[in-house]
A tleap script that builds the chain and sets N, CA, C and O, in Angstrom:
source leaprc.protein.ff14SB
mol = sequence {
  NMET PHE LYS ASP GLU THR GLY GLU HIE PHE
  VAL GLU PHE VAL ILE GLU HIE ARG MET ARG
  LYS ALA ARG GLU LEU LEU GLU THR THR SER
  LEU SER ILE GLU HIE VAL SER HIE THR VAL
  GLY TYR ASN THR THR THR TYR PHE ILE LYS
  ARG PHE ARG GLU ARG TYR GLY MET THR PRO
  LYS HIE PHE ARG SER PHE ALA ARG ILE SER
  CSER
}
set mol.1.N position { -119.916 154.020 70.317 }
set mol.1.CA position { -119.372 153.418 71.504 }
set mol.1.C position { -117.885 153.092 71.338 }
set mol.1.O position { -117.097 153.287 72.263 }
set mol.2.N position { -117.508 152.597 70.162 }
set mol.2.CA position { -116.108 152.235 69.923 }
set mol.2.C position { -115.205 153.443 70.108 }
set mol.2.O position { -114.168 153.360 70.766 }
set mol.3.N position { -115.612 154.581 69.515 }
set mol.3.CA position { -114.813 155.797 69.628 }
set mol.3.C position { -114.728 156.256 71.083 }
set mol.3.O position { -113.675 156.709 71.532 }
set mol.4.N position { -115.813 156.141 71.807 }
set mol.4.CA position { -115.799 156.534 73.215 }
set mol.4.C position { -114.808 155.699 74.020 }
set mol.4.O position { -114.147 156.215 74.922 }
set mol.5.N position { -114.707 154.428 73.700 }
set mol.5.CA position { -113.824 153.523 74.431 }
set mol.5.C position { -112.359 153.624 73.996 }
set mol.5.O position { -111.457 153.533 74.828 }
set mol.6.N position { -112.120 153.813 72.680 }
set mol.6.CA position { -110.750 153.755 72.152 }
set mol.6.C position { -110.182 155.101 71.754 }
set mol.6.O position { -108.964 155.263 71.670 }
set mol.7.N position { -111.054 156.071 71.508 }
set mol.7.CA position { -110.579 157.378 71.063 }
set mol.7.C position { -110.416 157.485 69.550 }
set mol.7.O position { -109.999 158.526 69.043 }
set mol.8.N position { -110.743 156.414 68.824 }
set mol.8.CA position { -110.657 156.477 67.365 }
set mol.8.C position { -111.887 155.824 66.748 }
set mol.8.O position { -112.552 154.997 67.370 }
set mol.9.N position { -112.171 156.215 65.515 }
set mol.9.CA position { -113.301 155.647 64.794 }
set mol.9.C position { -112.996 154.208 64.412 }
set mol.9.O position { -111.844 153.853 64.162 }
set mol.10.N position { -114.036 153.382 64.367 }
set mol.10.CA position { -113.861 151.977 64.044 }
set mol.10.C position { -113.225 151.786 62.672 }
set mol.10.O position { -112.341 150.945 62.512 }
set mol.11.N position { -113.665 152.554 61.686 }
set mol.11.CA position { -113.120 152.418 60.329 }
set mol.11.C position { -111.624 152.711 60.327 }
set mol.11.O position { -110.855 151.990 59.690 }
set mol.12.N position { -111.207 153.746 61.023 }
set mol.12.CA position { -109.780 154.079 61.101 }
set mol.12.C position { -109.004 152.970 61.800 }
set mol.12.O position { -107.880 152.658 61.405 }
set mol.13.N position { -109.581 152.383 62.813 }
set mol.13.CA position { -108.959 151.264 63.509 }
set mol.13.C position { -108.737 150.087 62.555 }
set mol.13.O position { -107.663 149.486 62.547 }
set mol.14.N position { -109.744 149.765 61.761 }
set mol.14.CA position { -109.644 148.647 60.808 }
set mol.14.C position { -108.581 148.941 59.756 }
set mol.14.O position { -107.773 148.071 59.433 }
set mol.15.N position { -108.576 150.163 59.217 }
set mol.15.CA position { -107.586 150.534 58.206 }
set mol.15.C position { -106.178 150.423 58.794 }
set mol.15.O position { -105.279 149.890 58.144 }
set mol.16.N position { -105.984 150.910 59.992 }
set mol.16.CA position { -104.672 150.843 60.633 }
set mol.16.C position { -104.232 149.394 60.823 }
set mol.16.O position { -103.072 149.056 60.583 }
set mol.17.N position { -105.147 148.554 61.246 }
set mol.17.CA position { -104.833 147.137 61.434 }
set mol.17.C position { -104.444 146.495 60.098 }
set mol.17.O position { -103.464 145.754 60.028 }
set mol.18.N position { -105.205 146.777 59.050 }
set mol.18.CA position { -104.900 146.238 57.723 }
set mol.18.C position { -103.527 146.696 57.238 }
set mol.18.O position { -102.745 145.895 56.727 }
set mol.19.N position { -103.241 147.970 57.398 }
set mol.19.CA position { -101.971 148.508 56.916 }
set mol.19.C position { -100.786 147.952 57.709 }
set mol.19.O position { -99.733 147.672 57.138 }
set mol.20.N position { -100.957 147.793 59.016 }
set mol.20.CA position { -99.890 147.202 59.826 }
set mol.20.C position { -99.592 145.772 59.377 }
set mol.20.O position { -98.433 145.375 59.260 }
set mol.21.N position { -100.649 145.011 59.127 }
set mol.21.CA position { -100.480 143.639 58.662 }
set mol.21.C position { -99.850 143.623 57.268 }
set mol.21.O position { -98.991 142.786 56.990 }
set mol.22.N position { -100.261 144.523 56.404 }
set mol.22.CA position { -99.681 144.600 55.057 }
set mol.22.C position { -98.189 144.896 55.134 }
set mol.22.O position { -97.395 144.263 54.437 }
set mol.23.N position { -97.802 145.845 55.971 }
set mol.23.CA position { -96.374 146.149 56.134 }
set mol.23.C position { -95.607 144.931 56.606 }
set mol.23.O position { -94.520 144.642 56.106 }
set mol.24.N position { -96.169 144.218 57.568 }
set mol.24.CA position { -95.518 143.020 58.085 }
set mol.24.C position { -95.335 141.978 56.967 }
set mol.24.O position { -94.258 141.399 56.824 }
set mol.25.N position { -96.378 141.749 56.189 }
set mol.25.CA position { -96.290 140.776 55.096 }
set mol.25.C position { -95.286 141.220 54.039 }
set mol.25.O position { -94.554 140.391 53.498 }
set mol.26.N position { -95.242 142.500 53.741 }
set mol.26.CA position { -94.296 143.009 52.740 }
set mol.26.C position { -92.854 142.861 53.219 }
set mol.26.O position { -91.952 142.606 52.422 }
set mol.27.N position { -92.646 143.022 54.514 }
set mol.27.CA position { -91.296 142.928 55.080 }
set mol.27.C position { -90.824 141.484 55.265 }
set mol.27.O position { -89.629 141.205 55.171 }
set mol.28.N position { -91.748 140.582 55.524 }
set mol.28.CA position { -91.334 139.244 55.955 }
set mol.28.C position { -91.657 138.117 54.983 }
set mol.28.O position { -91.264 136.974 55.216 }
set mol.29.N position { -92.366 138.415 53.898 }
set mol.29.CA position { -92.714 137.364 52.937 }
set mol.29.C position { -92.379 137.827 51.522 }
set mol.29.O position { -92.036 138.985 51.285 }
set mol.30.N position { -92.490 136.899 50.609 }
set mol.30.CA position { -92.323 137.251 49.199 }
set mol.30.C position { -93.655 137.160 48.465 }
set mol.30.O position { -93.688 137.025 47.242 }
set mol.31.N position { -94.756 137.233 49.216 }
set mol.31.CA position { -96.078 137.227 48.598 }
set mol.31.C position { -96.193 138.390 47.616 }
set mol.31.O position { -95.613 139.454 47.828 }
set mol.32.N position { -96.942 138.176 46.552 }
set mol.32.CA position { -97.159 139.256 45.589 }
set mol.32.C position { -97.957 140.379 46.253 }
set mol.32.O position { -98.652 140.158 47.245 }
set mol.33.N position { -97.850 141.571 45.699 }
set mol.33.CA position { -98.610 142.720 46.203 }
set mol.33.C position { -100.100 142.393 46.133 }
set mol.33.O position { -100.855 142.724 47.047 }
set mol.34.N position { -100.517 141.747 45.053 }
set mol.34.CA position { -101.918 141.365 44.896 }
set mol.34.C position { -102.356 140.432 46.023 }
set mol.34.O position { -103.432 140.608 46.594 }
set mol.35.N position { -101.534 139.452 46.340 }
set mol.35.CA position { -101.867 138.508 47.413 }
set mol.35.C position { -101.929 139.224 48.760 }
set mol.35.O position { -102.833 138.974 49.557 }
set mol.36.N position { -100.978 140.105 49.013 }
set mol.36.CA position { -100.989 140.880 50.262 }
set mol.36.C position { -102.270 141.702 50.355 }
set mol.36.O position { -102.921 141.724 51.400 }
set mol.37.N position { -102.632 142.373 49.271 }
set mol.37.CA position { -103.824 143.233 49.306 }
set mol.37.C position { -105.074 142.419 49.622 }
set mol.37.O position { -105.915 142.859 50.407 }
set mol.38.N position { -105.203 141.258 49.030 }
set mol.38.CA position { -106.366 140.413 49.294 }
set mol.38.C position { -106.309 139.817 50.700 }
set mol.38.O position { -107.342 139.679 51.354 }
set mol.39.N position { -105.131 139.469 51.161 }
set mol.39.CA position { -104.965 138.899 52.498 }
set mol.39.C position { -105.415 139.873 53.584 }
set mol.39.O position { -106.006 139.465 54.584 }
set mol.40.N position { -105.133 141.163 53.383 }
set mol.40.CA position { -105.508 142.158 54.401 }
set mol.40.C position { -106.895 142.746 54.177 }
set mol.40.O position { -107.309 143.657 54.894 }
set mol.41.N position { -107.614 142.226 53.181 }
set mol.41.CA position { -109.024 142.587 53.060 }
set mol.41.C position { -109.416 143.565 51.980 }
set mol.41.O position { -110.543 144.061 51.988 }
set mol.42.N position { -108.530 143.861 51.049 }
set mol.42.CA position { -108.892 144.758 49.952 }
set mol.42.C position { -109.344 143.942 48.749 }
set mol.42.O position { -108.709 142.950 48.391 }
set mol.43.N position { -110.436 144.358 48.129 }
set mol.43.CA position { -110.974 143.648 46.970 }
set mol.43.C position { -110.166 143.905 45.710 }
set mol.43.O position { -110.060 143.035 44.846 }
set mol.44.N position { -109.599 145.095 45.605 }
set mol.44.CA position { -108.809 145.415 44.417 }
set mol.44.C position { -107.414 145.870 44.830 }
set mol.44.O position { -107.243 146.630 45.783 }
set mol.45.N position { -106.438 145.391 44.098 }
set mol.45.CA position { -105.049 145.749 44.372 }
set mol.45.C position { -104.820 147.235 44.135 }
set mol.45.O position { -104.062 147.871 44.867 }
set mol.46.N position { -105.461 147.784 43.130 }
set mol.46.CA position { -105.301 149.205 42.817 }
set mol.46.C position { -105.704 150.079 44.003 }
set mol.46.O position { -105.000 151.028 44.352 }
set mol.47.N position { -106.827 149.758 44.613 }
set mol.47.CA position { -107.289 150.541 45.760 }
set mol.47.C position { -106.348 150.361 46.949 }
set mol.47.O position { -106.067 151.322 47.665 }
set mol.48.N position { -105.863 149.148 47.165 }
set mol.48.CA position { -104.898 148.896 48.235 }
set mol.48.C position { -103.644 149.746 48.028 }
set mol.48.O position { -103.165 150.384 48.966 }
set mol.49.N position { -103.116 149.757 46.818 }
set mol.49.CA position { -101.910 150.542 46.519 }
set mol.49.C position { -102.169 152.020 46.777 }
set mol.49.O position { -101.323 152.712 47.343 }
set mol.50.N position { -103.333 152.503 46.365 }
set mol.50.CA position { -103.684 153.912 46.587 }
set mol.50.C position { -103.718 154.231 48.074 }
set mol.50.O position { -103.135 155.228 48.500 }
set mol.51.N position { -104.388 153.405 48.874 }
set mol.51.CA position { -104.481 153.645 50.320 }
set mol.51.C position { -103.116 153.522 51.001 }
set mol.51.O position { -102.805 154.293 51.909 }
set mol.52.N position { -102.308 152.565 50.570 }
set mol.52.CA position { -100.971 152.381 51.145 }
set mol.52.C position { -100.119 153.618 50.863 }
set mol.52.O position { -99.428 154.115 51.752 }
set mol.53.N position { -100.171 154.110 49.630 }
set mol.53.CA position { -99.397 155.302 49.258 }
set mol.53.C position { -99.855 156.522 50.054 }
set mol.53.O position { -99.027 157.317 50.497 }
set mol.54.N position { -101.152 156.672 50.236 }
set mol.54.CA position { -101.674 157.799 51.025 }
set mol.54.C position { -101.148 157.748 52.458 }
set mol.54.O position { -100.814 158.782 53.037 }
set mol.55.N position { -101.076 156.560 53.023 }
set mol.55.CA position { -100.677 156.409 54.425 }
set mol.55.C position { -99.171 156.496 54.620 }
set mol.55.O position { -98.712 157.090 55.595 }
set mol.56.N position { -98.390 155.910 53.706 }
set mol.56.CA position { -96.946 155.799 53.919 }
set mol.56.C position { -96.093 156.594 52.931 }
set mol.56.O position { -94.871 156.637 53.073 }
set mol.57.N position { -96.708 157.213 51.948 }
set mol.57.CA position { -95.957 158.053 51.022 }
set mol.57.C position { -95.161 157.285 49.984 }
set mol.57.O position { -94.300 157.857 49.315 }
set mol.58.N position { -95.435 156.001 49.840 }
set mol.58.CA position { -94.768 155.188 48.818 }
set mol.58.C position { -95.642 153.986 48.499 }
set mol.58.O position { -96.513 153.612 49.285 }
set mol.59.N position { -95.407 153.396 47.359 }
set mol.59.CA position { -96.160 152.214 46.977 }
set mol.59.C position { -95.692 151.016 47.797 }
set mol.59.O position { -94.596 151.040 48.358 }
set mol.60.N position { -96.509 149.970 47.871 }
set mol.60.CA position { -96.071 148.761 48.569 }
set mol.60.C position { -94.790 148.180 47.969 }
set mol.60.O position { -93.934 147.686 48.704 }
set mol.61.N position { -94.652 148.231 46.664 }
set mol.61.CA position { -93.447 147.712 46.004 }
set mol.61.C position { -92.212 148.502 46.449 }
set mol.61.O position { -91.173 147.920 46.761 }
set mol.62.N position { -92.334 149.811 46.474 }
set mol.62.CA position { -91.231 150.654 46.918 }
set mol.62.C position { -90.929 150.388 48.392 }
set mol.62.O position { -89.767 150.283 48.785 }
set mol.63.N position { -91.974 150.280 49.198 }
set mol.63.CA position { -91.787 149.992 50.622 }
set mol.63.C position { -91.024 148.686 50.802 }
set mol.63.O position { -90.093 148.613 51.604 }
set mol.64.N position { -91.415 147.660 50.060 }
set mol.64.CA position { -90.754 146.359 50.191 }
set mol.64.C position { -89.281 146.465 49.840 }
set mol.64.O position { -88.440 145.941 50.571 }
set mol.65.N position { -88.950 147.117 48.759 }
set mol.65.CA position { -87.545 147.229 48.386 }
set mol.65.C position { -86.784 148.087 49.386 }
set mol.65.O position { -85.619 147.806 49.667 }
set mol.66.N position { -87.408 149.125 49.928 }
set mol.66.CA position { -86.784 149.959 50.943 }
set mol.66.C position { -86.557 149.153 52.222 }
set mol.66.O position { -85.503 149.262 52.849 }
set mol.67.N position { -87.538 148.349 52.603 }
set mol.67.CA position { -87.427 147.546 53.828 }
set mol.67.C position { -86.311 146.527 53.708 }
set mol.67.O position { -85.614 146.257 54.686 }
set mol.68.N position { -86.131 145.961 52.535 }
set mol.68.CA position { -85.069 144.970 52.336 }
set mol.68.C position { -83.687 145.602 52.366 }
set mol.68.O position { -82.732 144.999 52.856 }
set mol.69.N position { -83.581 146.810 51.845 }
set mol.69.CA position { -82.306 147.535 51.865 }
set mol.69.C position { -81.933 147.897 53.303 }
set mol.69.O position { -80.767 147.830 53.692 }
set mol.70.N position { -82.945 148.283 54.084 }
set mol.70.CA position { -82.709 148.722 55.458 }
set mol.70.C position { -82.350 147.584 56.402 }
set mol.70.O position { -81.763 147.824 57.457 }
set mol.71.N position { -82.695 146.333 56.040 }
set mol.71.CA position { -82.422 145.230 56.969 }
set mol.71.C position { -81.034 144.669 56.803 }
set mol.71.O position { -80.656 143.737 57.513 }
savepdb mol mol.pdb
quit
């Protein structure tokens, strides 16, 4: 039903929401990567880093330093 209403699978929707929130936290806070990963719902930081890299092509640490340079 979710896919019929939104056009995307529920799991993909949740992952997208988590990643958007993670990006926001990385850009606007100094929380550790571990804290960010747990805040957005990942049990292990390693898995969070892997999923973040798959989605954005860089680690959360690299993203954070890139985001700070760009601002």
